[in-house]
Backbone as CSV, one residue per row, in Angstrom:
resi,resn,N_x,N_y,N_z,CA_x,CA_y,CA_z,C_x,C_y,C_z
1,UNK,-66.096,-111.919,-43.922,-66.784,-112.137,-42.677,-66.529,-113.212,-41.542
2,UNK,-66.178,-113.037,-40.683,-65.671,-114.012,-39.615,-66.829,-113.784,-38.757
3,UNK,-67.464,-115.203,-38.803,-68.417,-115.455,-37.099,-67.631,-116.088,-35.901
4,UNK,-68.379,-115.744,-34.896,-67.647,-116.100,-33.644,-68.403,-117.321,-33.259
5,UNK,-67.606,-118.250,-32.662,-68.206,-119.300,-32.102,-69.438,-119.322,-31.082
6,UNK,-70.164,-119.887,-30.812,-71.145,-119.854,-30.035,-71.230,-120.993,-28.917
7,UNK,-71.826,-120.600,-27.668,-71.728,-121.905,-26.883,-73.603,-122.321,-26.709
8,UNK,-73.899,-123.620,-26.766,-74.881,-124.123,-26.906,-75.015,-125.164,-25.394
9,UNK,-75.480,-124.735,-24.053,-75.366,-125.093,-22.979,-73.431,-125.017,-22.804
10,UNK,-73.000,-126.049,-22.161,-71.443,-126.135,-22.003,-70.715,-126.326,-23.348
11,UNK,-71.379,-126.517,-24.407,-70.497,-127.027,-25.744,-70.313,-125.664,-26.560
12,UNK,-69.250,-125.711,-27.010,-68.614,-124.665,-27.794,-68.810,-125.283,-29.249
13,UNK,-69.719,-124.359,-30.141,-69.811,-124.673,-31.677,-69.246,-123.565,-32.489
14,UNK,-68.828,-124.152,-33.512,-67.977,-123.273,-34.761,-68.702,-123.084,-35.840
15,UNK,-68.852,-121.785,-36.243,-69.510,-121.771,-37.256,-68.682,-122.335,-38.846
16,UNK,-69.355,-123.253,-39.672,-68.615,-123.670,-40.923,-69.705,-123.187,-41.733
17,UNK,-69.355,-122.573,-42.830,-70.288,-122.511,-44.300,-69.717,-123.691,-45.099
18,UNK,-71.093,-124.252,-45.613,-71.237,-125.515,-46.376,-70.343,-124.945,-47.704
19,UNK,-69.678,-126.166,-48.498,-68.774,-125.386,-49.863,-70.035,-125.758,-51.051
20,UNK,-71.280,-126.465,-50.582,-72.428,-126.944,-51.525,-73.426,-125.928,-51.711
21,UNK,-74.088,-125.612,-50.327,-75.294,-124.993,-50.405,-75.062,-123.514,-49.811
22,UNK,-73.837,-123.275,-49.260,-73.507,-122.059,-48.458,-74.210,-121.984,-47.243
23,UNK,-74.879,-122.780,-46.697,-75.482,-122.422,-45.706,-74.628,-122.738,-44.352
24,UNK,-74.826,-121.864,-43.086,-73.836,-121.766,-42.200,-74.402,-122.745,-41.077
25,UNK,-73.687,-123.579,-40.572,-73.834,-124.575,-39.671,-72.970,-124.607,-38.644
26,UNK,-73.376,-124.893,-37.437,-72.249,-124.827,-36.327,-72.170,-126.270,-35.603
27,UNK,-70.793,-126.373,-35.578,-70.164,-127.967,-35.074,-69.198,-127.883,-34.075
28,UNK,-69.130,-128.807,-33.545,-68.401,-129.135,-32.137,-67.143,-129.733,-32.833
29,UNK,-66.166,-129.405,-32.045,-64.930,-130.347,-32.062,-65.034,-131.872,-31.819
30,UNK,-64.661,-132.554,-32.582,-64.654,-134.047,-32.562,-63.664,-134.283,-30.895
31,UNK,-63.960,-135.525,-30.546,-63.219,-136.234,-29.507,-61.860,-136.193,-29.760
32,UNK,-61.424,-136.882,-30.767,-60.117,-136.737,-31.591,-59.418,-135.463,-31.593
33,UNK,-60.019,-134.420,-31.764,-59.629,-132.983,-31.823,-59.288,-132.605,-30.293
34,UNK,-60.627,-133.035,-29.779,-60.762,-132.266,-28.264,-59.681,-133.075,-27.335
35,UNK,-59.755,-134.175,-27.074,-58.881,-134.987,-26.195,-57.491,-135.468,-26.531
36,UNK,-57.237,-135.597,-28.045,-56.110,-136.325,-28.529,-55.348,-135.308,-29.331
37,UNK,-55.866,-134.183,-29.874,-54.953,-133.159,-30.344,-54.715,-133.567,-32.075
38,UNK,-55.750,-134.375,-32.249,-55.955,-134.802,-33.978,-56.504,-133.777,-34.666
39,UNK,-55.963,-132.664,-34.858,-56.973,-131.731,-35.295,-57.203,-131.741,-36.704
40,UNK,-57.182,-132.791,-37.572,-57.965,-132.744,-38.884,-58.797,-133.800,-38.927
41,UNK,-59.827,-134.247,-37.749,-60.375,-135.850,-37.851,-61.769,-135.347,-37.006
42,UNK,-62.563,-134.610,-38.076,-63.766,-134.242,-38.061,-64.579,-134.636,-39.051
43,UNK,-65.444,-135.758,-39.178,-66.355,-135.706,-40.284,-67.412,-135.427,-40.126
44,UNK,-68.164,-134.610,-40.757,-69.735,-133.928,-40.584,-70.358,-134.211,-42.048
45,UNK,-71.640,-134.210,-41.755,-72.580,-133.805,-42.924,-73.271,-132.343,-42.868
46,UNK,-73.784,-131.867,-43.972,-73.956,-130.383,-43.630,-75.820,-130.913,-43.503
47,UNK,-76.349,-130.410,-42.253,-77.726,-130.643,-42.230,-78.624,-130.510,-43.328
48,UNK,-78.454,-129.309,-43.879,-79.322,-128.916,-45.201,-79.217,-129.737,-46.189
49,UNK,-78.028,-129.871,-47.082,-78.018,-130.748,-48.186,-77.213,-131.876,-48.234
50,UNK,-76.924,-132.370,-47.011,-76.350,-133.683,-46.602,-75.115,-133.966,-47.112
51,UNK,-74.189,-132.777,-47.514,-72.947,-133.233,-48.532,-72.010,-133.399,-46.749
52,UNK,-71.156,-134.058,-47.427,-70.091,-134.564,-46.194,-68.801,-133.928,-46.658
53,UNK,-67.875,-133.684,-45.418,-67.181,-133.170,-45.339,-66.201,-133.103,-44.387
54,UNK,-64.716,-132.979,-44.103,-63.862,-133.127,-43.111,-63.782,-131.848,-42.700
55,UNK,-63.514,-131.540,-41.121,-63.241,-130.187,-40.699,-61.864,-130.660,-39.932
56,UNK,-61.285,-129.509,-40.180,-59.815,-129.220,-39.132,-60.111,-128.365,-38.213
57,UNK,-59.214,-128.460,-37.430,-59.416,-127.288,-36.119,-58.235,-126.612,-36.387
58,UNK,-57.964,-125.199,-36.223,-57.143,-124.065,-36.261,-56.637,-123.802,-34.943
59,UNK,-55.746,-124.231,-34.358,-55.515,-123.612,-32.611,-55.482,-122.035,-32.513
60,UNK,-54.295,-121.655,-33.434,-54.025,-120.010,-33.272,-55.373,-119.493,-33.705
61,UNK,-56.154,-119.668,-34.562,-57.249,-118.795,-34.970,-58.544,-119.205,-34.028
62,UNK,-58.523,-120.515,-33.746,-59.489,-121.006,-32.910,-60.940,-120.990,-33.578
63,UNK,-60.589,-121.959,-34.866,-61.687,-122.083,-35.752,-61.867,-123.495,-36.132
64,UNK,-62.989,-123.804,-36.644,-63.193,-125.245,-37.725,-63.110,-124.775,-39.157
65,UNK,-62.554,-125.394,-40.058,-62.681,-125.085,-41.199,-62.665,-126.291,-42.553
66,UNK,-63.339,-126.437,-43.372,-63.407,-127.480,-44.343,-61.918,-127.694,-44.789
67,UNK,-61.328,-128.977,-44.808,-60.209,-129.616,-44.925,-60.442,-130.183,-46.386
């Protein structure tokens, strides 16, 4: 199942499923990803279980995924 990004205000947020608790959370691209094109530089925590993981951005498919 592929979920689409959603906008909250002017901010585009991408759905990412936590690999620990399987909760779907929405995250935005980091400043390094957005402005500098460093596509594997987004460190986030799951708000549900607090697991930490790195998100990478796939430009061709327009999605964030756990790296």
